[in-house]
Every structure is written in structure tokens, then in C-alpha cells.
C-alpha positions in Angstrom: 5.7 16.3 42.5 6.7 19.7 41.4 9.9 18.3 39.9 8.0 15.6 38.1 5.6 18.1 36.7 8.5 20.2 35.5 10.0 17.1 33.8 6.7 16.4 32.1 6.4 20.0 30.8 10.0 20.0 29.5 9.4 16.7 27.8 6.4 18.2 26.0 8.3 21.2 24.9 10.9 18.9 23.4 8.2 16.8 21.7 6.6 19.9 20.3 9.8 21.3 18.8 12.3 18.4 18.5 10.4 15.3 17.4 10.1 16.0 13.7 6.9 18.1 14.2 5.1 14.8 14.4 1.9 16.4 15.4 1.4 18.2 12.1 -0.9 16.6 9.5 0.3 18.3 6.4 2.6 15.5 5.1 0.7 14.5 2.0 1.8 13.1 -1.4 4.8 15.1 -2.7 4.6 17.2 -5.8 4.1 15.0 -8.9 3.7 15.1 -12.6 2.5 12.5 -15.1 5.4 10.3 -16.4 5.9 10.1 -20.2 5.3 6.4 -19.9 3.1 4.8 -17.3 4.8 1.7 -15.8 3.0 -1.6 -15.2 1.6 -2.3 -11.8 0.5 -5.4 -10.0 -1.9 -4.9 -7.0 -1.3 -7.6 -4.5 -4.1 -8.1 -1.8 -3.5 -10.7 1.0 -6.9 -11.6 2.3 -7.9 -13.9 5.2 -11.6 -14.1 6.1 -12.4 -10.8 4.5 -15.7 -11.6 2.7 -17.6 -9.0 4.8 -15.4 -6.0 3.8 -14.6 -6.9 0.2 -17.8 -5.4 -1.2 -16.7 -2.0 0.2 -13.0 -2.3 -0.9 -12.4 -4.6 -3.8 -14.5 -2.7 -6.4 -12.5 0.4 -5.7 -9.3 -1.4 -6.7 -10.9 -2.9 -9.8 -12.2 0.5 -10.8 -8.9 2.3 -10.8 -8.5 4.8 -13.6 -4.9 4.0 -14.4 -3.4 4.8 -17.8 -0.9 2.0 -17.8 -1.2 -1.8 -17.4 -2.5 -2.9 -14.0 -3.8 -6.2 -12.6 -5.1 -7.2 -9.2 -4.0 -10.4 -7.5 -6.0 -11.3 -4.5 -4.4 -14.1 -2.4 -7.0 -16.0 -0.4 -4.9 -16.9 2.7 -6.8 -20.0 4.0 -10.1 -18.2 4.5 -13.1 -20.1 5.8 -15.8 -17.5 4.9 -15.7 -17.7 1.1 -13.4 -14.8 0.6 -12.1 -16.1 -2.8 -15.6 -16.8 -4.1 -16.9 -13.4 -3.0 -14.0 -11.7 -4.8 -14.8 -13.5 -8.0 -18.4 -12.6 -7.8 -17.6 -8.9 -7.3 -15.2 -9.0 -10.3 -17.8 -10.6 -12.5 -20.5 -8.1 -11.4 -18.4 -4.9 -11.4 -15.7 -5.5 -14.1 -12.7 -3.2 -14.3 -9.1 -4.3 -13.9 -8.3 -8.0 -14.4 -8.5 -10.0 -11.2 -6.7 -13.2 -10.3 -7.7 -15.1 -7.1 -5.3 -17.7 -5.8 -4.3 -19.5 -2.6 -0.8 -20.2 -1.3 -1.6 -23.0 1.1 -0.4 -23.0 4.7 2.6 -20.7 5.6 6.0 -22.3 5.3 8.3 -22.6 8.4 9.4 -19.2 9.7 6.8 -17.3 7.7 3.9 -15.2 9.0 0.7 -15.7 7.1 0.5 -12.3 5.5 4.0 -12.3 4.2 3.6 -15.9 2.9 0.5 -14.6 1.0 2.5 -11.6 -0.3 5.3 -13.9 -1.4 2.8 -16.0 -3.4 1.1 -12.9 -4.9 4.3 -11.2 -5.9 5.6 -14.4 -7.6 2.4 -14.7 -9.5 2.5 -11.1 -10.5 6.0 -11.4 -11.9 4.9 -14.3 -14.0 1.8 -12.6 -15.4 2.6 -8.9 -15.6 6.4 -8.4 -15.0 5.4 -5.2 -13.0 7.7 -2.3 -12.4 5.7 -1.5 -9.3 3.8 -3.5 -6.7 0.9 -2.0 -4.8 0.6 -3.9 -1.6 -2.8 -3.1 0.0 -4.9 -4.8 2.6 -8.4 -6.2 1.8 -10.1 -3.6 4.0 -8.6 -0.6 2.2 -10.8 1.4 -0.3 -9.1 3.6 -2.9 -10.4 6.6 -4.8 -10.4 6.0 -8.6 -7.2 8.0 -9.1 -5.4 6.6 -6.1 -3.0 4.3 -8.0 -2.3 7.0 -10.7 -1.4 9.5 -8.0 0.8 7.0 -6.1 2.8 6.1 -9.3 3.1 9.7 -10.4 4.5 10.6 -6.9 7.0 7.7 -7.0 8.2 8.5 -10.5 8.4 12.3 -9.9 10.4 12.0 -6.7 12.3 8.9 -7.7 11.1 7.0 -4.7 11.5 3.2 -4.0 8.6 3.1 -1.7 5.5 5.3 -1.2 3.2 4.6 1.6 0.1 6.3 2.9 -1.6 6.0 6.3 -5.1 5.2 5.3 -7.9 7.2 6.9 -9.3 4.8 9.5 -12.9 4.4 10.3 -14.3 6.7 13.2 -18.0 5.9 13.5 -18.5 4.4 16.9 -17.8 6.1 20.2 -14.8 3.9 20.9 -13.4 4.4 17.4 -13.6 8.1 17.8 -11.7 7.8 21.1 -9.0 5.4 20.1 -8.4 5.6 16.3 -7.1 9.3 16.0 -4.8 8.6 18.9 -3.5 5.5 17.2 -2.3 7.6 14.2 -1.1 10.3 16.5 1.1 7.8 18.5 2.3 6.2 15.3 3.5 9.6 14.0 5.1 10.4 17.4 7.1 7.1 17.2 7.9 7.4 13.5 7.8 11.1 12.6 6.9 11.3 8.9 9.4 14.0 8.2 12.2 11.9 9.6 11.0 8.9 7.6 11.0 10.9 4.4 14.5 12.4 4.9 17.1 10.6 2.7 19.8 9.0 4.8 18.0 9.3 8.1 17.7 6.1 10.1 14.0 6.4 10.8 12.0 4.1 8.6 8.3 3.1 8.6 5.4 2.4 6.3 1.6 1.9 6.7 0.8 -1.6 5.5 -2.6 -0.8 4.1 -1.1 1.1 1.2 2.4 0.6 0.0 3.6 1.2 -3.5 6.9 -0.6 -3.9 9.3 -0.5 -6.9 10.0 -4.1 -7.9 13.7 -3.5 -8.3 13.9 -2.2 -4.7 12.0 -5.2 -3.5 14.4 -7.5 -5.2 17.4 -5.6 -3.9 16.1 -5.8 -0.4 15.2 -9.5 -0.7 11.6 -8.8 0.0 9.6 -10.7 1.2 12.2 -13.4 2.2 14.3 -11.2 4.4 11.3 -10.1 6.5 9.3 -13.4 6.4 9.2 -13.6 10.2 7.9 -10.1 10.8 4.6 -9.6 12.7 4.8 -5.8 12.1 5.4 -6.3 8.4 5.0 -2.7 7.2 7.7 -1.1 9.4 10.0 -4.0 8.8 9.5 -3.7 5.0 10.3 0.0 5.1 13.5 -0.6 7.1 14.6 -3.3 4.6 14.1 -1.0 1.6 15.7 2.0 3.2 18.8 0.0 4.3 19.3 -1.6 1.0 19.8 1.3 -1.3 21.7 0.8 -4.6 24.4 3.3 -3.6 27.2 3.0 -1.1 28.1 -0.5 -2.0 25.1 -2.1 -0.4 23.7 -4.7 -2.7 21.3 -7.6 -3.1 19.4 -7.3 0.2 22.4 -7.2 2.5 21.4 -8.2 6.0 20.8 -5.4 8.5 23.6 -6.6 10.7 26.1 -6.1 7.8 24.8 -2.6 7.2 25.1 -1.7 10.8 28.7 -2.9 10.8 29.5 -0.6 7.9 27.6 2.5 9.0 27.4 2.1 12.7 24.2 2.1 14.8 24.1 5.9 15.4 25.3 7.2 12.0 23.5 8.2 8.9 24.1 6.6 5.5 24.9 8.6 2.4 22.9 6.2 0.2 19.9 4.0 0.6 16.5 3.2 -0.7 14.3 6.3 -0.8 11.0 5.9 1.0 8.1 8.3 1.7 5.2 8.1 4.3 2.4 10.4 4.8 -1.4 10.8 5.5 -3.8 9.7 2.8 -6.4 11.8 1.0 -7.6 9.0 -1.4 -7.3 5.9 0.7 -9.5 4.8 3.6 -10.0 1.7 5.8 -13.6 0.2 5.8 -12.9 -2.2 8.6 -15.2 -1.6 11.6 -14.1 -1.9 15.2 -17.6 -1.7 16.9 -16.5 -3.0 20.3 -13.6 -2.0 22.6 -12.4 -5.6 22.5 -11.9 -5.3 18.8 -9.7 -2.3 19.1 -7.9 -3.9 22.1 -7.0 -6.9 20.0 -5.9 -4.7 17.1 -3.3 -2.9 19.3 -2.2 -5.6 21.7 -1.5 -8.3 19.1 1.7 -6.5 18.0 2.5 -3.9 20.7 5.1 -6.0 22.5 6.6 -7.0 19.2 7.1 -3.3 18.5 9.3 -3.3 21.7 11.2 -6.3 20.3 9.9 -8.4 23.2 12.3 -6.8 25.6 11.2 -6.3 29.2 13.4 -3.2 29.7 11.9 -1.5 26.7 8.5 -2.3 28.1 9.4 -0.8 31.5 10.8 2.3 29.7 7.6 2.6 27.7 5.4 2.4 30.8 7.5 5.0 32.6 7.6 7.2 29.5 3.8 7.1 28.9 3.2 7.8 32.6 5.5 10.8 32.6 4.3 12.2 29.3 0.6 11.6 29.4 -0.5 10.7 32.9 1.5 13.1 35.1 0.1 16.4 33.6 -3.6 15.8 34.7 -2.5 14.2 38.0 -0.1 17.2 38.8 -2.9 19.7 37.9 -5.5 18.0 40.1 -3.1 17.2 43.0 -1.6 20.7 43.0 -4.9 22.4 43.0 -6.3 20.1 45.7 -3.2 20.5 47.9 -2.7 24.2 47.4 0.5 23.8 45.4 0.2 26.4 42.8 3.5 25.6 41.1 2.7 21.9 40.6 -0.8 22.8 39.3 0.6 25.3 36.9 3.3 22.9 35.6 0.8 20.1 35.1 -1.7 22.4 33.5 0.9 23.8 31.1 2.0 20.3 30.1 -1.6 19.2 29.6 -2.2 22.3 27.4 0.8 21.6 25.2 -0.4 18.0 24.9 -3.8 19.0 23.8 -2.5 21.5 21.4 -0.4 18.9 19.6 -3.4 16.6 19.4 -5.8 19.1 17.8 -4.5 18.8 14.2 -5.1 15.0 14.3 -8.6 15.5 15.7 -9.3 18.0 12.9 -8.0 15.5 10.3 -10.5 13.0 11.6 -13.3 15.5 12.0 -13.6 15.2 15.7 -14.5 18.0 18.1 -11.7 20.0 19.7 -13.1 19.5 23.2 -12.1 15.8 23.1 -8.4 16.7 23.2 -8.2 16.6 27.0 -9.3 12.9 26.9 -5.9 12.0 25.4 -4.4 11.0 28.9 -7.2 8.5 29.3 -6.6 7.1 25.8 -2.9 6.9 26.5 -3.7 4.9 29.7 -5.7 2.4 27.6 -2.7 2.0 25.2 -0.4 1.5 28.1 -2.7 -1.3 29.4 -2.9 -2.8 25.9 0.9 -2.9 25.7 1.2 -4.5 29.1 -1.4 -7.1 28.1 0.5 -7.8 24.9 3.6 -8.5 27.0 1.6 -10.7 29.4 0.3 -12.8 26.5 3.7 -13.1 25.0 5.3 -14.4 28.2 2.4 -16.8 28.7 3.7 -18.4 25.5 0.7 -17.4 23.3 2.7 -15.2 20.9 1.0 -12.8 18.5 -2.4 -13.8 17.3 -4.5 -12.6 14.4 -7.4 -14.0 12.4 -7.2 -17.5 14.0 -3.4 -17.8 13.7 -1.0 -17.7 16.6 2.7 -17.0 15.9 5.1 -18.6 18.4 7.5 -16.5 20.6 10.6 -15.5 18.7 
């Protein structure tokens, strides 16, 4: 047990210093200035059964104070709750940016529903607006009035192909306060924002609720066709953009396999699409998760897909979460109970480092510092959600969301 405790502590020291400082919450929109000419933007909103949240989100998009041309395209993806009609009512009552509501019909073979909706919305936007940028945002995301302006200014100033912000998620109920900050913390640990934002680095990710995408970059990467099967669409989109940069001879949405043949799986590329990911100040999710079951479904629907449906990766994840998050409190308690001072000290030190890395995220979400020691319990819940995701997959149910089930790949 002493050796296991030492291994956990060493792992935490490495995470603290060597994992892109993932625990810091200071990655915000880069320095920006207003462009001489504001480019045209199409805001594409895929929506399936979102009538309940639209009153808290859609008016914020229609009310954007953007100096250039911008239009909103809401794609009603087979809703049964009157999502399209509700959107039209809100636009008629609130005014603001022009709104087009359309429906793409049932997804084509090999397409996930959201990406099929994005395909339809992007095609419609190209016909109506010929946009230079596409803002891909979920129906539950509310934007401050200057959100679009700031996103475009950042993309222009830093010459970025993709700018994405991790929306501030809702933390109202007891379970939201327990699970939501940890969700963002774990995401940052898996995809350190500083690594994502480093040109040429292999790490790529985005937060699907708020993605500003340059249209030329989307066409170069073949989006959305090249990622049409993706359940985790935001990360897959970011990878496609980062791998398909205009330099280095990579053109026209080259397949990932061809890029790996050229650069190798463990090497960095000299050229590629430039992407940026950080925490949001002007973007927030209004979707409630009042019950533990709601949060459980939110995580488990895609957790095993994140592991590429590989049992060995699942086993490694379970062992890794156990070593990193569960061993410290167990070592502390077992060492103290058994009179093993060394084991207790190692476990306590690892737990202290863990809590220290979690404090910035708790402050970001306005949660009290004394909830940091609960992180091992939250990690255990995520471990169980991931295992449940794998069980559902191997039972043949596939990923499920909003009444749709996607078959096993």
C-alpha cells in the first residue's frame, strides 16, 4: 500500500507540473482588436426538442450587437415539442438578427443527427449569406450581446481557423454543484487547453456549445462530411480542422490516415489549422440537470465513445482513475487506521495536491473551497458512468440522445 500511495503522489506531482497546467482557469479569449472590416457570419443552431430552453437562449443570439452582417439559422431536427414554432414566435416577439427555421428530415445513412442538422444549416447559410465564419452553437447556449463580436475579433486578430469556448454550465442543484465543475476539470485534464492552443501540437479539442469556424477551414477539412459519424462531434471537428491546415501540402480535407502516414503518430506538424479553446466569460448553458439521472445520461452517452470503444482503454481508464483519485483517500484512512504513518502521509499529500488543483475550477464556478475533498467521490461516479457506457455499448444499444440511438460502430 505504501508503494501504491507513492505512485499516486508521483502521478499527482506530474499532473500538477507536466500536464499543460490543465488546472488553471486563466485561458480566456486571446488579445484582440476590431478588424477594419467585419466579416459576415452565419449562426447555425441544431435543435431537437428544445422548446423549453429556447426562451432563455435564442433571444440572446437574435440580440447580438454585431457590426457586420449576421443571420441565425435554426435547424429543427425532427422535434416533437414545437421547437420550430417556438423559435418563430420568439423571433417575432423579440426581433433582432434575421432568423430562418428549417428542417433537414431524418439523418442520412452514416450520419449522426446533430451533424446532419449542421450539414443542412451550413448549406442553407452558404446560399443565403455566403458567410466567412460560421458560429456553431447549441440551442441551450446563451450569449452576452457582445459575444459574437468578441469571438470574431479574436479569430481575426490571432488568425485562427477555429475559436471555441467552454460555456459556463449551470450549477444550481446539489448534484449540478457536485458533478458539473468536475466535468470541466476532467475535460481540461484530458485536453489541456494550452496544448490545444499550441500550433503544431497534436492535442485538439473544442467545446461544441460555442464554436466559431472559418468557412474556408471547414471546406478544407471537408466538414461536416468527414466527421458525419461522430458522436463526440466537437472534439472530432477540432481534430479535423487542426490536421487539415493549408500549409505543408495538406489540402482539401485529407483523411486523418494520410496525415498520420506523412507526419507519423508521435510527431508534430509544422503546419495545420490553427485552433483555440478556452473558458467562456460571455457564454453560458441554460440547460438544467435537476436529477442525478440526467447528469448520468449526459456523461454515459458518449464516455465509451471517447475511449474509441476499446476494452483495453476502458481497463486503463478504470485503473488510472483508481490510482489517481481513489487511492489517496484510501491510503490516508488505511494508513491512519493501521498505524502506517508513511502510507497515511503519502495518501494525504496526494489528496492535498488533488484538492489544490481543483480549487481554481471551484472558484470559477463560485463553489466553496471545502467541497474540494469530495473530488474522489465525484471521480468514482464518473468511473461508474464510463463503465455503464461500455456496458450499454456491448449490449448493442449504442449511444443514445434525445430519442435517437446510434448503432455500434
